[in-house]
C-alpha positions in Angstrom: -23.8 -13.8 -11.1 -26.3 -13.0 -8.4 -25.2 -15.2 -6.4 -21.2 -14.2 -6.7 -22.9 -10.5 -5.4 -25.3 -12.2 -2.3 -21.7 -14.2 -0.8 -19.7 -10.9 -1.4 -21.3 -8.1 -0.3 -19.3 -7.1 2.0 -15.7 -7.7 -0.8 -17.8 -5.7 -2.9 -18.2 -2.4 -0.3 -14.3 -2.9 0.6 -13.2 -2.6 -3.2 -16.0 0.4 -3.9 -13.8 2.0 -1.4 -10.7 0.7 -2.5 -11.4 1.8 -6.2 -13.0 5.4 -4.9 -9.3 6.6 -3.3 -7.6 5.6 -6.3 -10.1 7.0 -9.2 -10.7 10.3 -6.9 -7.3 11.8 -8.4 -5.0 8.6 -6.2 -6.8 10.1 -3.4 -5.2 13.6 -2.7 -7.5 15.9 -3.3 -9.9 15.9 0.4 -11.9 18.7 -1.4 -13.4 15.6 -3.4 -12.3 12.9 -1.0 -15.4 14.1 2.2 -18.0 14.2 0.2 -17.7 10.7 -0.9 -15.5 8.5 1.6 -17.8 9.1 4.8 -20.4 7.3 3.1 -18.8 5.1 1.3 -17.5 3.7 4.9 -21.1 3.7 6.8 -22.4 1.6 4.6 -19.3 -0.3 4.7 -19.7 -0.8 7.9 -23.1 -2.2 8.3 -23.0 -4.3 5.6 -19.7 -5.5 7.7 -21.9 -5.7 10.9 -25.6 -6.8 10.2 -24.7 -8.7 6.9 -20.9 -10.5 7.2 -20.1 -13.4 4.9 -21.0 -16.4 6.9 -19.9 -20.2 7.1 -22.7 -22.9 5.5 -23.2 -24.0 9.3 -24.0 -21.1 10.3 -27.0 -18.3 9.8 -26.7 -14.8 9.6 -27.5 -13.8 13.2 -24.5 -16.8 14.3 -22.2 -14.7 11.7 -22.9 -11.4 12.5 -22.3 -12.8 16.4 -19.0 -13.8 15.7 -18.1 -10.7 14.0 -19.2 -8.8 16.7 -17.8 -10.8 19.2 -14.3 -10.8 17.6 -14.3 -7.5 17.1 -14.2 -5.7 20.1 -11.8 -8.3 21.4 -9.4 -6.8 18.7 -6.7 -4.7 19.8 -6.9 -3.1 16.3 -10.4 -1.2 17.3 -8.7 0.2 20.5 -6.1 1.4 18.3 -8.1 3.1 15.4 -10.2 4.6 18.2 -7.2 6.3 20.1 -5.1 7.6 16.9 -9.0 9.6 15.4 -9.3 10.4 19.0 -5.5 12.3 18.3 -6.2 13.4 15.1 -9.8 15.0 16.2 -8.6 16.9 18.8 -6.1 19.9 16.8 -8.9 20.8 15.4 -10.5 22.2 18.2 -6.8 23.5 19.2 -5.4 25.5 16.1 -2.7 27.1 16.4 -2.7 29.1 13.5 0.2 30.1 10.9 4.2 31.4 12.1 4.2 35.2 11.6 7.6 37.1 11.1 8.9 40.0 13.5 9.4 42.8 11.5 11.9 44.3 14.2 13.9 40.7 14.3 12.9 39.7 10.8 12.4 36.3 12.2 9.1 33.5 12.7 8.1 33.0 15.3 6.6 30.4 15.8 2.4 30.6 16.5 0.8 29.2 20.5 -1.9 27.3 20.8 -5.2 28.2 23.2 -3.7 24.6 24.3 -0.2 24.0 24.4 -0.3 21.0 26.2 -2.5 18.9 23.5 -2.1 18.0 19.9 -2.5 21.4 18.1 -2.7 22.3 14.3 -1.7 25.2 12.1 -4.8 24.7 9.6 -8.0 23.1 10.8 -9.2 22.1 7.0 -5.8 20.7 6.3 -5.1 18.4 9.4 -8.8 17.1 8.5 -7.8 16.0 5.7 -5.7 13.1 7.6 -9.3 12.3 8.7 -9.3 11.3 5.0 -7.2 8.9 5.4 -6.5 6.8 8.1 -10.0 6.1 10.6 -10.9 4.6 6.6 -8.2 2.6 6.3 -8.6 1.0 9.9 -12.3 1.4 9.7 -12.2 -1.0 5.9 -8.7 -3.3 7.9 -11.7 -4.2 10.7 -14.2 -5.1 8.0 -12.6 -7.7 6.4 -10.4 -9.1 9.1 -13.5 -10.8 10.5 -16.7 -10.0 7.7 -14.6 -11.9 5.5 -14.2 -15.9 5.4 -11.2 -17.0 3.8 -13.3 -17.1 0.1 -14.0 -13.2 0.3 -10.6 -12.0 1.1 -9.5 -13.8 -1.6 -12.5 -12.3 -4.1 -10.9 -8.8 -2.8 -6.9 -9.2 -2.8 -8.1 -10.1 -6.9 -9.8 -6.8 -7.4 -7.7 -4.8 -6.3 -4.8 -6.5 -8.6 -7.8 -5.6 -11.5 -8.9 -1.9 -9.9 -5.2 -1.4 -10.5 -4.6 -2.4 -14.2 -7.8 -0.3 -15.3 -6.1 2.7 -13.3 -3.1 1.4 -15.0 -4.8 1.3 -18.6 -6.6 4.6 -18.2 -3.1 6.3 -18.1 -2.1 4.5 -21.6 -5.4 5.6 -23.2 -4.2 9.4 -21.8 -0.9 8.8 -23.0 -2.0 7.6 -26.5 -4.3 11.0 -26.7 -1.8 13.6 -25.2 -4.0 14.5 -22.1 -2.5 17.8 -20.6 -3.9 16.2 -17.1 -5.6 13.5 -14.9 -9.1 13.1 -16.9 -8.0 15.3 -20.1 -9.1 18.3 -17.5 -7.3 22.0 -17.5 -5.3 21.5 -14.0 -1.5 21.5 -14.7 0.9 19.3 -13.5 4.2 18.4 -14.4 3.9 14.7 -14.8 1.3 12.9 -14.0 -0.3 9.2 -15.0 -3.4 8.0 -15.1 -5.3 9.5 -11.2 -2.2 10.7 -10.0 -0.2 13.9 -9.8 2.7 13.4 -8.6 5.0 10.4 -10.0 6.6 9.1 -7.1 2.8 8.7 -5.3 1.8 6.8 -8.5 4.9 5.0 -8.6 4.5 3.2 -6.0 1.0 2.5 -5.6 2.0 0.2 -9.0 5.0 -0.7 -7.8 3.0 -2.4 -4.5 0.1 -4.3 -7.2 2.5 -5.2 -9.5 4.1 -7.0 -6.4 1.0 -8.5 -5.5 -0.1 -10.1 -9.1 2.8 -11.4 -9.0 2.2 -13.5 -6.3 -1.3 -13.9 -7.2 -0.8 -15.7 -11.2 2.2 -17.7 -9.0 0.1 -19.3 -6.4 -2.2 -20.1 -8.8 0.0 -21.7 -12.3 3.2 -22.7 -9.7 0.8 -24.4 -6.9 1.9 -27.8 -8.3 5.3 -26.9 -8.2 5.6 -25.3 -4.8 4.0 -27.7 -2.6 0.5 -27.8 -0.3 0.3 -24.7 1.2 -0.3 -23.6 -1.7 -4.2 -24.5 -2.1 -6.2 -25.8 0.8 -6.3 -29.0 -0.3 -4.3 -30.0 -3.3 -6.5 -33.3 -3.4 -9.6 -31.6 -4.9 -7.4 -29.7 -7.4 -9.1 -29.9 -10.6 -6.1 -30.9 -13.0 -7.6 -29.4 -16.0 -7.7 -25.9 -15.1 -8.7 -23.8 -18.2 -5.2 -21.8 -19.1 -7.9 -18.5 -19.9 -8.2 -19.4 -15.7 -5.1 -20.3 -14.5 -3.1 -17.4 -16.0 -5.6 -14.0 -16.3 -3.5 -12.5 -13.5 -1.3 -12.1 -16.4 -2.8 -9.8 -17.5 -2.7 -6.9 -14.0 1.2 -8.4 -13.4 2.1 -6.4 -17.1 0.1 -3.7 -16.7 0.8 -2.8 -13.2 5.1 -3.4 -13.7 4.4 -1.1 -16.8 2.6 2.2 -15.0 5.3 1.8 -11.5 7.8 2.7 -14.9 5.3 5.1 -17.1 4.7 6.9 -14.1 8.9 7.8 -14.6 9.2 7.4 -10.7 12.5 6.9 -10.1 12.5 5.2 -6.7 9.2 3.2 -9.1 11.4 1.8 -11.5 13.9 0.9 -9.2 12.3 -0.9 -7.1 9.7 -2.1 -9.9 12.7 -4.6 -11.0 14.0 -4.6 -8.0 10.9 -6.7 -6.9 10.7 -8.4 -10.2 13.9 -10.0 -9.6 13.5 -11.1 -6.3 9.9 -12.4 -6.9 11.7 -14.3 -10.4 14.0 -15.5 -8.4 12.0 -17.2 -5.5 9.3 -18.6 -8.7 11.8 -19.9 -11.4 13.9 -21.5 -7.9 10.8 -22.8 -6.1 9.6 -24.7 -8.9 13.0 -25.8 -10.7 13.5 -28.0 -7.4 9.8 -30.6 -7.9 9.8 -29.3 -12.2 10.3 -32.3 -15.0 12.6 -31.5 -17.7 9.9 -30.3 -20.1 8.6 -27.7 -17.5 12.5 -26.5 -16.9 12.3 -25.8 -20.1 9.2 -23.8 -20.2 10.9 -22.0 -17.1 13.9 -20.6 -19.0 11.9 -19.8 -22.1 9.6 -17.4 -20.0 13.0 -16.0 -18.3 14.1 -15.2 -21.6 10.7 -13.8 -22.8 10.4 -12.2 -19.2 14.1 -10.7 -19.6 14.0 -9.3 -23.5 10.6 -8.0 -22.7 11.8 -5.3 -20.0 15.4 -4.7 -21.8 13.3 -3.8 -25.0 10.9 -1.9 -22.7 13.4 -0.1 -21.0 15.3 1.3 -24.0 14.0 0.6 -27.4 11.1 0.9 -27.2 11.5 3.8 -24.3 9.8 7.1 -24.2 12.4 9.9 -24.7 11.1 10.8 -21.2 12.1 7.6 -19.3 15.6 7.5 -21.1 16.0 11.0 -19.8 14.7 9.2 -16.2 17.0 6.9 -16.4 19.8 8.7 -17.6 19.7 10.4 -13.6 19.2 6.4 -12.2 22.9 6.6 -9.8 24.2 4.5 -6.3 25.1 7.7 -5.9 21.7 9.7 -6.5 19.9 7.4 -4.5 21.5 7.6 -1.4 21.6 11.3 -1.5 17.7 11.3 -1.3 17.7 8.2 0.9 20.2 10.2 3.1 18.5 13.4 2.6 21.2 15.2 2.2 21.1 16.8 -1.0 17.8 18.7 0.6 17.1 21.0 3.7 13.7 18.8 4.3 15.4 16.4 6.5 17.4 18.8 8.1 14.8 20.8 8.8 12.0 17.7 10.1 14.4 16.2 12.7 14.6 20.1 14.2 10.5 19.7 14.2 11.1 17.2 15.9 12.7 18.1 18.5 10.8 21.0 19.7 7.6 18.9 19.4 8.4 15.6 20.7 5.4 14.0 21.5 2.1 15.5 19.6 4.3 16.8 17.0 3.1 20.0 14.6 -0.2 18.7 13.7 -1.4 17.6 9.7 0.5 19.8 7.0 2.4 21.8 10.1 6.2 21.0 8.7 5.5 23.2 5.3 4.0 26.1 7.3 6.6 25.7 10.1 9.9 25.0 7.7 10.1 28.2 8.1 11.2 28.5 11.1 14.9 26.2 10.9 15.5 26.8 7.2 18.6 29.1 6.9 18.2 32.6 4.7 19.9 31.0 1.6 18.2 27.4 1.7 14.2 29.7 1.9 16.1 32.0 -1.5 16.4 28.5 -3.1 13.5 26.7 -1.5 11.8 23.9 -3.0 8.9 24.9 -4.3 7.2 22.2 -6.1 7.1 19.0 -3.8 8.2 21.8 -0.9 5.5 20.6 1.3 6.9 16.9 2.1 9.7 16.2 3.3 10.8 12.9 1.6 10.6 10.8 4.0 7.8 9.5 5.3 9.0 8.1 8.8 10.5 12.1 9.4 6.9 13.9 8.4 5.1 11.3 10.7 7.3 12.6 13.5 7.0 16.0 13.2 3.8 16.5 12.3 2.7 13.6 14.6 4.8 13.1 17.4 5.5 10.0 18.8 2.8 9.8 19.8 1.2 10.1 16.9 3.5 7.7 15.2 3.8 4.9 17.2 -0.1 4.4 17.0 0.4 4.1 13.5 3.5 2.2 13.7 1.4 0.0 15.7 -1.6 -0.5 13.8 0.4 -1.4 10.7 1.9 -4.4 13.5 -1.7 -5.6 15.0 -2.6 -5.7 11.4 0.2 -7.9 10.1 0.5 -10.5 12.6 -2.8 -11.9 12.3 -1.1 -12.6 9.8 2.6 -13.5 10.7 1.1 -16.4 12.9 -0.4 -18.1 10.8 2.4 -18.4 8.4 4.5 -19.4 11.3 2.2 -22.4 12.6 1.9 -23.1 8.6 5.7 -23.4 8.7 5.7 -24.9 12.1 3.4 -27.6 10.3 5.4 -28.7 7.1 8.2 -29.2 9.2 6.1 -31.8 11.2 4.5 -33.0 8.8 7.1 -34.5 7.0 5.4 -32.5 3.9 7.4 -32.2 0.3 8.5 -28.5 0.8 11.4 -27.3 -1.5 14.2 -25.2 0.3 14.2 -23.1 2.0 11.5 -24.3 4.1 10.1 -21.5 5.4 9.3 -19.9 2.4 8.0 -22.5 0.3 5.5 -23.8 2.9 4.2 -20.4 3.0 2.1 -19.4 -0.2 3.0 -16.7 -2.8 0.7 -14.6 -2.1 2.1 -14.8 1.7 5.5 -14.3 0.2 5.0 -11.6 -2.3 2.7 -9.0 0.6 6.0 -9.0 2.3 8.5 -8.4 -0.9 5.4 -5.2 -1.2 5.7 -4.5 2.1 9.8 -4.1 1.9 9.5 -2.6 -1.4 6.6 0.1 -0.1 8.7 0.9 2.8 12.3 1.0 1.3 10.2 4.0 -1.1 9.3 5.6 1.6 12.9 6.8 3.3 12.9 8.4 0.2 9.3 10.1 -0.6 5.9 9.6 0.4 3.5 6.6 -0.7 2.5 6.1 3.2 0.8 10.5 2.6 -1.5 8.9 0.3 -4.9 6.7 1.2 -4.8 5.3 -2.8 -1.4 3.6 -1.0 -2.2 2.8 2.4 -5.5 1.2 1.7 -3.9 -1.6 -0.6 -1.1 -2.3 1.6 -3.4 -2.2 4.7 -5.5 -4.5 3.1 -3.4 -7.0 1.4 -1.8 -7.3 5.1 -5.8 -7.8 5.9 -6.6 -10.5 2.8 -3.0 -12.3 3.3 -4.6 -15.2 5.5 -7.4 -16.1 2.9 -4.7 -17.7 1.4 -2.3 -19.5 4.1 -4.4 -23.0 5.0 -6.0 -24.1 8.8 -3.5 -25.7 10.4 -4.8 -28.4 11.6 -5.3 -28.9 15.6 -2.4 -30.5 17.3 0.1 -29.2 19.6 2.7 -26.9 17.5 
């Protein structure tokens, strides 16, 4: 046990940051995050730079030099610095709030001290962004360069179990009749576990459901999918205990049920859709190499899972869940995604049109929206959830402009590329060596974890079109670290000309 903590010290430090965001009110309370998160980040970076995971062939000094050399060459480091500077400038260039001219009864936009520089309305509100993005990107850099493949695999599994633990907390609160997070006095219209906003919690558990499913199939189906699933099938233990092989079934079930229990309609749709997509991927991949007895097990498992989901969504569903299911329709989904049912999308586009370069600063949208709303819309304005556009892309464009949004998108791209490139090389290697991989080779030459990360990514992006998962650090750090850990499941391609 002690050796585990010594070998995985950095992975544990990063996990503490992940758990901190999840357990501190789902990362939505800046006042509670501020005394904790900066210290967590400092300790994590200290461990990454001074005590990274060392290969068996190198000393800790050599490992430290390797990490430093790779980190200073990583474009993500400099993109993170640029984004951090961009977020710091508005703290010293506050414009204040829009005000209404009593003579004309029109709202007048505030003017910052330096109009050509990024600005914000209220520095304290804007500063919350510094508790989201820099720590998450620092964790991504620490994982990418400070952890070896085994460390990335350990961290990935710990994140899945963290979601399962938060799910258990949510169900315990439901069973005990809690009316607030941690049985507190604050009132929420709907909450689950530590998340006071259903769509944020739903996005969090939906993503972890996809990741947990991929990790389970990575281990349980590795004899069926092909040699890409493990780094060396030749040394694979043929008699692994069933508890070790199928231990991830618990996080799968808990994260899936939690996604449904949040009562987020988007999470209900997306979790079931991800279940179908990954289910088809697993069944089709396993079926191609399975023998008759294994095929019967696959069919039986399919029936059991389908029955479990059907019973959960019908007979055993709570009254509140049945009400949410009753509101699901294609028209309602398209209305939420397009934004035509509310004024938010139109107002966000108008703000972005007038402030296209740097936007109006973090959480500037709820203050600037009055300048673009009609008198009728102001009378009937949304109170609960009205501070959000319910579309991450539009809100980031309105508040951070093209420059801020571009840097955020570039950070996401630079995080994904180090996983996508090895996946492509792995596919090319499987083609050139004629490895016995199922059809389509592009899918089944990869680890199921890589496929699950991609599916979970598209699920979170789809959710962001109708709400705000990327405005919550608990979801952000899980999403970024899933990509940072994915290379830990991709076998090294042999040194050959591809």
